[in-house]
N, CA, C and O atoms as a printed pandas DataFrame, in Angstrom:
     atom_number atom_name residue_name chain_id  residue_number  x_coord  y_coord  z_coord
0              1         N          MET        A               1  -34.923 -163.468   22.539
1              2        CA          MET        A               1  -34.044 -163.062   23.601
2              3         C          MET        A               1  -33.339 -161.746   23.244
3              4         O          MET        A               1  -33.207 -160.856   24.084
4              5         N          ARG        A               2  -32.888 -161.636   21.988
5              6        CA          ARG        A               2  -32.216 -160.412   21.564
6              7         C          ARG        A               2  -33.166 -159.220   21.588
7              8         O          ARG        A               2  -32.757 -158.102   21.903
8              9         N          ILE        A               3  -34.407 -159.454   21.264
9             10        CA          ILE        A               3  -35.397 -158.373   21.260
10            11         C          ILE        A               3  -35.608 -157.859   22.679
11            12         O          ILE        A               3  -35.712 -156.651   22.893
12            13         N          VAL        A               4  -35.671 -158.761   23.639
13            14        CA          VAL        A               4  -35.842 -158.366   25.035
14            15         C          VAL        A               4  -34.626 -157.568   25.503
15            16         O          VAL        A               4  -34.774 -156.539   26.163
16            17         N          ALA        A               5  -33.429 -158.037   25.165
17            18        CA          ALA        A               5  -32.209 -157.340   25.547
18            19         C          ALA        A               5  -32.154 -155.956   24.904
19            20         O          ALA        A               5  -31.766 -154.987   25.556
20            21         N          LEU        A               6  -32.534 -155.857   23.646
21            22        CA          LEU        A               6  -32.548 -154.580   22.946
22            23         C          LEU        A               6  -33.560 -153.624   23.589
23            24         O          LEU        A               6  -33.269 -152.441   23.767
24            25         N          ALA        A               7  -34.730 -154.129   23.930
25            26        CA          ALA        A               7  -35.747 -153.303   24.578
26            27         C          ALA        A               7  -35.247 -152.788   25.927
27            28         O          ALA        A               7  -35.494 -151.637   26.288
28            29         N          LEU        A               8  -34.546 -153.644   26.668
29            30        CA          LEU        A               8  -34.000 -153.247   27.960
30            31         C          LEU        A               8  -32.952 -152.146   27.795
31            32         O          LEU        A               8  -32.951 -151.170   28.545
32            33         N          VAL        A               9  -32.077 -152.299   26.831
33            34        CA          VAL        A               9  -31.048 -151.293   26.572
34            35         C          VAL        A               9  -31.693 -149.964   26.173
35            36         O          VAL        A               9  -31.277 -148.908   26.651
36            37         N          LEU        A              10  -32.693 -150.005   25.311
37            38        CA          LEU        A              10  -33.378 -148.783   24.893
38            39         C          LEU        A              10  -34.066 -148.097   26.070
39            40         O          LEU        A              10  -34.046 -146.870   26.172
40            41         N          ALA        A              11  -34.668 -148.874   26.949
41            42        CA          ALA        A              11  -35.321 -148.303   28.130
42            43         C          ALA        A              11  -34.299 -147.628   29.040
43            44         O          ALA        A              11  -34.557 -146.547   29.571
44            45         N          LEU        A              12  -33.156 -148.254   29.219
45            46        CA          LEU        A              12  -32.106 -147.665   30.049
46            47         C          LEU        A              12  -31.570 -146.375   29.438
47            48         O          LEU        A              12  -31.324 -145.402   30.151
48            49         N          LEU        A              13  -31.391 -146.365   28.132
49            50        CA          LEU        A              13  -30.916 -145.162   27.451
50            51         C          LEU        A              13  -31.934 -144.028   27.552
51            52         O          LEU        A              13  -31.555 -142.870   27.730
52            53         N          ALA        A              14  -33.202 -144.346   27.441
53            54        CA          ALA        A              14  -34.248 -143.329   27.554
54            55         C          ALA        A              14  -34.253 -142.729   28.955
55            56         O          ALA        A              14  -34.413 -141.518   29.110
56            57         N          GLY        A              15  -34.082 -143.560   29.967
57            58        CA          GLY        A              15  -34.015 -143.071   31.345
58            59         C          GLY        A              15  -32.811 -142.181   31.567
59            60         O          GLY        A              15  -32.914 -141.154   32.237
60            61         N          ALA        A              16  -31.676 -142.560   31.014
61            62        CA          ALA        A              16  -30.459 -141.755   31.145
62            63         C          ALA        A              16  -30.628 -140.412   30.438
63            64         O          ALA        A              16  -30.178 -139.383   30.944
64            65         N          ALA        A              17  -31.267 -140.417   29.287
65            66        CA          ALA        A              17  -31.494 -139.174   28.545
66            67         C          ALA        A              17  -32.417 -138.246   29.328
67            68         O          ALA        A              17  -32.192 -137.036   29.352
68            69         N          ALA        A              18  -33.441 -138.786   29.962
69            70        CA          ALA        A              18  -34.355 -137.968   30.763
70            71         C          ALA        A              18  -33.627 -137.356   31.951
71            72         O          ALA        A              18  -33.862 -136.197   32.292
72            73         N          THR        A              19  -32.751 -138.120   32.580
73            74        CA          THR        A              19  -31.975 -137.609   33.707
74            75         C          THR        A              19  -31.031 -136.505   33.242
75            76         O          THR        A              19  -30.907 -135.479   33.911
76            77         N          ALA        A              20  -30.377 -136.695   32.130
77            78        CA          ALA        A              20  -29.469 -135.677   31.596
78            79         C          ALA        A              20  -30.227 -134.408   31.237
79            80         O          ALA        A              20  -29.731 -133.303   31.454
80            81         N          GLN        A              21  -31.419 -134.563   30.691
81            82        CA          GLN        A              21  -32.225 -133.409   30.323
82            83         C          GLN        A              21  -32.611 -132.621   31.565
83            84         O          GLN        A              21  -32.582 -131.390   31.544
84            85         N          GLN        A              22  -32.975 -133.309   32.653
85            86        CA          GLN        A              22  -33.332 -132.634   33.896
86            87         C          GLN        A              22  -32.142 -131.861   34.444
87            88         O          GLN        A              22  -32.283 -130.717   34.877
88            89         N          ALA        A              23  -30.962 -132.490   34.424
89            90        CA          ALA        A              23  -29.765 -131.818   34.915
90            91         C          ALA        A              23  -29.494 -130.573   34.088
91            92         O          ALA        A              23  -29.118 -129.532   34.629
92            93         N          GLY        A              24  -29.682 -130.676   32.775
93            94        CA          GLY        A              24  -29.502 -129.522   31.916
94            95         C          GLY        A              24  -30.484 -128.419   32.243
95            96         O          GLY        A              24  -30.131 -127.241   32.193
96            97         N          SER        A              25  -31.697 -128.776   32.573
97            98        CA          SER        A              25  -32.703 -127.789   32.938
98            99         C          SER        A              25  -32.281 -127.020   34.182
99           100         O          SER        A              25  -32.419 -125.798   34.231
100          101         N          ASP        A              26  -31.767 -127.725   35.191
101          102        CA          ASP        A              26  -31.291 -127.054   36.403
102          103         C          ASP        A              26  -30.131 -126.124   36.077
103          104         O          ASP        A              26  -30.048 -125.018   36.611
104          105         N          ASP        A              27  -29.241 -126.570   35.204
105          106        CA          ASP        A              27  -28.121 -125.726   34.797
106          107         C          ASP        A              27  -28.614 -124.474   34.076
107          108         O          ASP        A              27  -28.098 -123.378   34.297
108          109         N          GLU        A              28  -29.600 -124.642   33.226
109          110        CA          GLU        A              28  -30.159 -123.504   32.502
110          111         C          GLU        A              28  -30.848 -122.537   33.456
111          112         O          GLU        A              28  -30.704 -121.321   33.330
112          113         N          ILE        A              29  -31.597 -123.080   34.409
113          114        CA          ILE        A              29  -32.259 -122.240   35.409
114          115         C          ILE        A              29  -31.205 -121.463   36.197
115          116         O          ILE        A              29  -31.339 -120.255   36.393
116          117         N          TYR        A              30  -30.163 -122.155   36.646
117          118        CA          TYR        A              30  -29.087 -121.505   37.401
118          119         C          TYR        A              30  -28.489 -120.339   36.607
119          120         O          TYR        A              30  -28.332 -119.234   37.126
120          121         N          ASP        A              31  -28.161 -120.606   35.345
121          122        CA          ASP        A              31  -27.563 -119.564   34.510
122          123         C          ASP        A              31  -28.490 -118.370   34.354
123          124         O          ASP        A              31  -28.055 -117.223   34.460
124          125         N          GLN        A              32  -29.766 -118.636   34.102
125          126        CA          GLN        A              32  -30.734 -117.550   33.911
126          127         C          GLN        A              32  -30.928 -116.735   35.184
127          128         O          GLN        A              32  -30.974 -115.506   35.136
128          129         N          VAL        A              33  -31.042 -117.415   36.319
129          130        CA          VAL        A              33  -31.221 -116.700   37.592
130          131         C          VAL        A              33  -30.006 -115.829   37.869
131          132         O          VAL        A              33  -30.152 -114.651   38.194
132          133         N          ARG        A              34  -28.803 -116.396   37.743
133          134        CA          ARG        A              34  -27.578 -115.620   38.000
134          135         C          ARG        A              34  -27.500 -114.411   37.064
135          136         O          ARG        A              34  -27.165 -113.306   37.491
136          137         N          ARG        A              35  -27.808 -114.628   35.804
137          138        CA          ARG        A              35  -27.733 -113.542   34.820
138          139         C          ARG        A              35  -28.737 -112.431   35.146
139          140         O          ARG        A              35  -28.391 -111.250   35.117
140          141         N          ARG        A              36  -29.965 -112.810   35.452
141          142        CA          ARG        A              36  -30.987 -111.792   35.731
142          143         C          ARG        A              36  -30.704 -111.032   37.019
143          144         O          ARG        A              36  -30.925 -109.823   37.086
144          145         N          LEU        A              37  -30.218 -111.728   38.039
145          146        CA          LEU        A              37  -29.868 -111.041   39.283
146          147         C          LEU        A              37  -28.703 -110.079   39.048
147          148         O          LEU        A              37  -28.705 -108.960   39.561
148          149         N          ALA        A              38  -27.713 -110.513   38.276
149          150        CA          ALA        A              38  -26.547 -109.678   37.996
150          151         C          ALA        A              38  -26.910 -108.447   37.171
151          152         O          ALA        A              38  -26.257 -107.410   37.290
152          153         N          ASN        A              39  -27.937 -108.548   36.345
153          154        CA          ASN        A              39  -28.341 -107.435   35.485
154          155         C          ASN        A              39  -29.307 -106.470   36.156
155          156         O          ASN        A              39  -29.591 -105.404   35.609
156          157         N          ASP        A              40  -29.812 -106.822   37.321
157          158        CA          ASP        A              40  -30.754 -105.945   38.001
158          159         C          ASP        A              40  -29.986 -104.894   38.815
159          160         O          ASP        A              40  -29.120 -105.255   39.613
160          161         N          PRO        A              41  -30.284 -103.610   38.629
161          162        CA          PRO        A              41  -29.525 -102.556   39.313
162          163         C          PRO        A              41  -29.665 -102.581   40.840
163          164         O          PRO        A              41  -28.759 -102.128   41.540
164          165         N          ASP        A              42  -30.759 -103.092   41.360
165          166        CA          ASP        A              42  -30.960 -103.107   42.806
166          167         C          ASP        A              42  -30.229 -104.252   43.507
167          168         O          ASP        A              42  -29.728 -104.075   44.618
168          169         N          VAL        A              43  -30.162 -105.409   42.877
169          170        CA          VAL        A              43  -29.592 -106.579   43.569
170          171         C          VAL        A              43  -28.237 -107.032   43.026
171          172         O          VAL        A              43  -27.641 -107.959   43.575
172          173         N          LYS        A              44  -27.739 -106.404   41.964
173          174        CA          LYS        A              44  -26.525 -106.909   41.323
174          175         C          LYS        A              44  -25.292 -106.874   42.211
175          176         O          LYS        A              44  -24.391 -107.689   42.014
176          177         N          GLY        A              45  -25.210 -105.973   43.173
177          178        CA          GLY        A              45  -24.034 -105.902   44.021
178          179         C          GLY        A              45  -24.121 -106.784   45.254
179          180         O          GLY        A              45  -23.176 -106.850   46.040
180          181         N          ALA        A              46  -25.233 -107.455   45.426
181          182        CA          ALA        A              46  -25.443 -108.280   46.619
182          183         C          ALA        A              46  -24.683 -109.600   46.496
183          184         O          ALA        A              46  -24.400 -110.085   45.401
184          185         N          ALA        A              47  -24.371 -110.152   47.649
185          186        CA          ALA        A              47  -23.678 -111.446   47.688
186          187         C          ALA        A              47  -24.732 -112.546   47.741
187          188         O          ALA        A              47  -25.084 -113.030   48.817
188          189         N          ILE        A              48  -25.234 -112.936   46.571
189          190        CA          ILE        A              48  -26.312 -113.924   46.502
190          191         C          ILE        A              48  -25.789 -115.219   45.903
191          192         O          ILE        A              48  -25.244 -115.236   44.799
192          193         N          GLU        A              49  -25.963 -116.296   46.644
193          194        CA          GLU        A              49  -25.639 -117.630   46.155
194          195         C          GLU        A              49  -26.915 -118.266   45.627
195          196         O          GLU        A              49  -27.986 -118.097   46.210
196          197         N          VAL        A              50  -26.804 -118.991   44.535
197          198        CA          VAL        A              50  -27.960 -119.638   43.917
198          199         C          VAL        A              50  -27.701 -121.135   43.839
199          200         O          VAL        A              50  -26.643 -121.576   43.392
200          201         N          GLU        A              51  -28.686 -121.905   44.282
201          202        CA          GLU        A              51  -28.618 -123.365   44.169
202          203         C          GLU        A              51  -29.914 -123.840   43.536
203          204         O          GLU        A              51  -30.994 -123.366   43.891
204          205         N          VAL        A              52  -29.810 -124.781   42.594
205          206        CA          VAL        A              52  -30.995 -125.294   41.906
206          207         C          VAL        A              52  -30.995 -126.813   41.967
207          208         O          VAL        A              52  -30.012 -127.460   41.607
208          209         N          ARG        A              53  -32.106 -127.374   42.427
209          210        CA          ARG        A              53  -32.293 -128.826   42.440
210          211         C          ARG        A              53  -33.707 -129.135   41.999
211          212         O          ARG        A              53  -34.678 -128.792   42.674
212          213         N          GLU        A              54  -33.804 -129.792   40.848
213          214        CA          GLU        A              54  -35.103 -130.200   40.290
214          215         C          GLU        A              54  -36.079 -129.033   40.198
215          216         O          GLU        A              54  -37.263 -129.171   40.507
216          217         N          GLY        A              55  -35.571 -127.893   39.774
217          218        CA          GLY        A              55  -36.413 -126.720   39.570
218          219         C          GLY        A              55  -36.669 -125.890   40.815
219          220         O          GLY        A              55  -37.300 -124.837   40.728
220          221         N          VAL        A              56  -36.198 -126.336   41.971
221          222        CA          VAL        A              56  -36.356 -125.591   43.217
222          223         C          VAL        A              56  -35.088 -124.757   43.423
223          224         O          VAL        A              56  -33.986 -125.298   43.515
224          225         N          VAL        A              57  -35.257 -123.444   43.494
225          226        CA          VAL        A              57  -34.128 -122.528   43.608
226          227         C          VAL        A              57  -34.026 -122.021   45.042
227          228         O          VAL        A              57  -35.001 -121.535   45.615
228          229         N          THR        A              58  -32.833 -122.143   45.609
229          230        CA          THR        A              58  -32.567 -121.604   46.939
230          231         C          THR        A              58  -31.640 -120.407   46.782
231          232         O          THR        A              58  -30.591 -120.494   46.144
232          233         N          LEU        A              59  -32.046 -119.287   47.376
233          234        CA          LEU        A              59  -31.240 -118.071   47.385
234          235         C          LEU        A              59  -30.671 -117.888   48.779
235          236         O          LEU        A              59  -31.414 -117.902   49.761
236          237         N          ARG        A              60  -29.344 -117.714   48.874
237          238        CA          ARG        A              60  -28.685 -117.485   50.157
238          239         C          ARG        A              60  -27.752 -116.300   50.005
239          240         O          ARG        A              60  -27.292 -115.985   48.908
240          241         N          GLY        A              61  -27.482 -115.652   51.124
241          242        CA          GLY        A              61  -26.529 -114.555   51.104
242          243         C          GLY        A              61  -27.094 -113.322   51.761
243          244         O          GLY        A              61  -27.950 -113.396   52.642
244          245         N          LYS        A              62  -26.591 -112.174   51.307
245          246        CA          LYS        A              62  -26.915 -110.910   51.955
246          247         C          LYS        A              62  -27.348 -109.862   50.942
247          248         O          LYS        A              62  -26.805 -109.770   49.841
248          249         N          VAL        A              63  -28.329 -109.085   51.339
249          250        CA          VAL        A              63  -28.779 -107.938   50.538
250          251         C          VAL        A              63  -28.875 -106.724   51.460
251          252         O          VAL        A              63  -28.923 -106.865   52.682
252          253         N          ARG        A              64  -28.903 -105.549   50.872
253          254        CA          ARG        A              64  -28.907 -104.317   51.665
254          255         C          ARG        A              64  -30.251 -104.021   52.331
255          256         O          ARG        A              64  -30.296 -103.554   53.469
256          257         N          GLU        A              65  -31.330 -104.292   51.625
257          258        CA          GLU        A              65  -32.654 -103.891   52.125
258          259         C          GLU        A              65  -33.667 -105.006   51.900
259          260         O          GLU        A              65  -33.473 -105.883   51.058
260          261         N          GLU        A              66  -34.746 -104.952   52.666
261          262        CA          GLU        A              66  -35.826 -105.936   52.537
262          263         C          GLU        A              66  -36.403 -105.935   51.119
263          264         O          GLU        A              66  -36.734 -106.991   50.579
264          265         N          LYS        A              67  -36.523 -104.749   50.523
265          266        CA          LYS        A              67  -37.086 -104.675   49.166
266          267         C          LYS        A              67  -36.195 -105.404   48.157
267          268         O          LYS        A              67  -36.698 -105.913   47.155
268          269         N          HIS        A              68  -34.887 -105.464   48.401
269          270        CA          HIS        A              68  -33.977 -106.192   47.505
270          271         C          HIS        A              68  -34.158 -107.700   47.668
271          272         O          HIS        A              68  -34.049 -108.451   46.699
272          273         N          LYS        A              69  -34.432 -108.132   48.880
273          274        CA          LYS        A              69  -34.713 -109.555   49.135
274          275         C          LYS        A              69  -35.970 -109.970   48.367
275          276         O          LYS        A              69  -35.997 -111.007   47.705
276          277         N          ILE        A              70  -36.986 -109.153   48.468
277          278        CA          ILE        A              70  -38.257 -109.430   47.785
278          279         C          ILE        A              70  -38.062 -109.400   46.261
279          280         O          ILE        A              70  -38.604 -110.239   45.543
280          281         N          LYS        A              71  -37.292 -108.435   45.785
281          282        CA          LYS        A              71  -37.069 -108.311   44.336
282          283         C          LYS        A              71  -36.279 -109.497   43.797
283          284         O          LYS        A              71  -36.586 -110.004   42.719
284          285         N          ALA        A              72  -35.270 -109.942   44.529
285          286        CA          ALA        A              72  -34.478 -111.097   44.095
286          287         C          ALA        A              72  -35.367 -112.326   43.960
287          288         O          ALA        A              72  -35.222 -113.096   43.011
288          289         N          GLU        A              73  -36.278 -112.513   44.893
289          290        CA          GLU        A              73  -37.202 -113.646   44.815
290          291         C          GLU        A              73  -38.137 -113.504   43.622
291          292         O          GLU        A              73  -38.390 -114.476   42.910
292          293         N          ARG        A              74  -38.643 -112.313   43.404
293          294        CA          ARG        A              74  -39.555 -112.079   42.279
294          295         C          ARG        A              74  -38.854 -112.332   40.942
295          296         O          ARG        A              74  -39.428 -112.952   40.047
296          297         N          ILE        A              75  -37.617 -111.854   40.808
297          298        CA          ILE        A              75  -36.843 -112.084   39.590
298          299         C          ILE        A              75  -36.663 -113.579   39.360
299          300         O          ILE        A              75  -36.816 -114.071   38.241
300          301         N          THR        A              76  -36.338 -114.290   40.425
301          302        CA          THR        A              76  -36.098 -115.737   40.334
302          303         C          THR        A              76  -37.362 -116.481   39.928
303          304         O          THR        A              76  -37.307 -117.379   39.088
304          305         N          ARG        A              77  -38.494 -116.120   40.510
305          306        CA          ARG        A              77  -39.764 -116.787   40.192
306          307         C          ARG        A              77  -40.126 -116.661   38.715
307          308         O          ARG        A              77  -40.807 -117.528   38.167
308          309         N          ARG        A              78  -39.682 -115.601   38.076
309          310        CA          ARG        A              78  -40.038 -115.352   36.668
310          311         C          ARG        A              78  -39.217 -116.171   35.678
311          312         O          ARG        A              78  -39.522 -116.179   34.485
312          313         N          VAL        A              79  -38.186 -116.857   36.152
313          314        CA          VAL        A              79  -37.349 -117.656   35.255
314          315         C          VAL        A              79  -38.096 -118.938   34.880
315          316         O          VAL        A              79  -38.634 -119.632   35.743
316          317         N          LYS        A              80  -38.117 -119.236   33.596
317          318        CA          LYS        A              80  -38.800 -120.417   33.091
318          319         C          LYS        A              80  -38.203 -121.677   33.729
319          320         O          LYS        A              80  -36.985 -121.848   33.772
320          321         N          GLY        A              81  -39.078 -122.546   34.219
321          322        CA          GLY        A              81  -38.645 -123.807   34.802
322          323         C          GLY        A              81  -38.557 -123.797   36.318
323          324         O          GLY        A              81  -38.447 -124.854   36.939
324          325         N          VAL        A              82  -38.606 -122.605   36.926
325          326        CA          VAL        A              82  -38.541 -122.522   38.386
326          327         C          VAL        A              82  -39.872 -122.994   38.968
327          328         O          VAL        A              82  -40.932 -122.458   38.644
328          329         N          LYS        A              83  -39.796 -124.003   39.830
329          330        CA          LYS        A              83  -40.989 -124.557   40.460
330          331         C          LYS        A              83  -41.271 -123.903   41.810
331          332         O          LYS        A              83  -42.426 -123.728   42.200
332          333         N          LYS        A              84  -40.208 -123.547   42.509
333          334        CA          LYS        A              84  -40.350 -123.000   43.856
334          335         C          LYS        A              84  -39.088 -122.213   44.176
335          336         O          LYS        A              84  -38.004 -122.541   43.693
336          337         N          VAL        A              85  -39.233 -121.167   44.998
337          338        CA          VAL        A              85  -38.086 -120.390   45.462
338          339         C          VAL        A              85  -38.027 -120.456   46.984
339          340         O          VAL        A              85  -39.005 -120.163   47.672
340          341         N          ILE        A              86  -36.874 -120.843   47.490
341          342        CA          ILE        A              86  -36.624 -120.817   48.926
342          343         C          ILE        A              86  -35.706 -119.634   49.171
343          344         O          ILE        A              86  -34.537 -119.653   48.786
344          345         N          ASN        A              87  -36.240 -118.606   49.813
345          346        CA          ASN        A              87  -35.510 -117.353   49.988
346          347         C          ASN        A              87  -34.897 -117.305   51.386
347          348         O          ASN        A              87  -35.584 -117.036   52.371
348          349         N          GLU        A              88  -33.594 -117.572   51.454
349          350        CA          GLU        A              88  -32.862 -117.533   52.718
350          351         C          GLU        A              88  -31.945 -116.313   52.787
351          352         O          GLU        A              88  -30.966 -116.307   53.533
352          353         N          LEU        A              89  -32.264 -115.295   52.015
353          354        CA          LEU        A              89  -31.446 -114.086   52.008
354          355         C          LEU        A              89  -31.592 -113.338   53.335
355          356         O          LEU        A              89  -32.677 -113.276   53.914
356          357         N          ARG        A              90  -30.481 -112.776   53.798
357          358        CA          ARG        A              90  -30.487 -111.976   55.029
358          359         C          ARG        A              90  -30.341 -110.508   54.645
359          360         O          ARG        A              90  -29.689 -110.172   53.656
360          361         N          VAL        A              91  -30.954 -109.650   55.434
361          362        CA          VAL        A              91  -30.969 -108.219   55.131
362          363         C          VAL        A              91  -29.977 -107.469   56.020
363          364         O          VAL        A              91  -29.992 -107.612   57.243
364          365         N          GLY        A              92  -29.102 -106.654   55.378
365          366        CA          GLY        A              92  -28.267 -105.700   56.072
366          367         C          GLY        A              92  -27.168 -106.241   56.959
367          368         O          GLY        A              92  -26.559 -105.469   57.701
368          369         N          ILE        A              93  -26.886 -107.532   56.918
369          370        CA          ILE        A              93  -25.860 -108.101   57.786
370          371         C          ILE        A              93  -24.547 -108.132   57.025
371          372         O          ILE        A              93  -24.404 -108.868   56.049
372          373         N          GLY        A              94  -23.602 -107.344   57.468
373          374        CA          GLY        A              94  -22.276 -107.374   56.862
374          375         C          GLY        A              94  -22.175 -106.759   55.476
375          376         O          GLY        A              94  -21.209 -107.020   54.759
376          377         N          ILE        A              95  -23.147 -105.952   55.085
377          378        CA          ILE        A              95  -23.117 -105.290   53.779
378          379         C          ILE        A              95  -22.390 -103.959   53.937
379          380         O          ILE        A              95  -22.680 -103.184   54.848
380          381         N          GLU        A              96  -21.447 -103.708   53.044
381          382        CA          GLU        A              96  -20.718 -102.429   53.087
382          383         C          GLU        A              96  -21.164 -101.549   51.963
383          384         O          GLU        A              96  -20.672 -100.429   51.823
């Protein structure tokens, strides 16, 4: 009986560790995407919001030109762990 209980506890801990690792991966992806966008001379001044869920990155906000929208997506795709990019960036709306 104790062996079964111990096995159950170990299985639960392994599942929790896998979930924590996934959350950490999303956090790492978020940090890398934000850092790379901020360091790029073309898109760094844009108002870009980044959201990451299970490796899927959503970009929202505003950029000055279509080429900046495309570049932001390309930069994001190059980050390790990114599975998909959803590009909801708008061009030229409210940019000063």
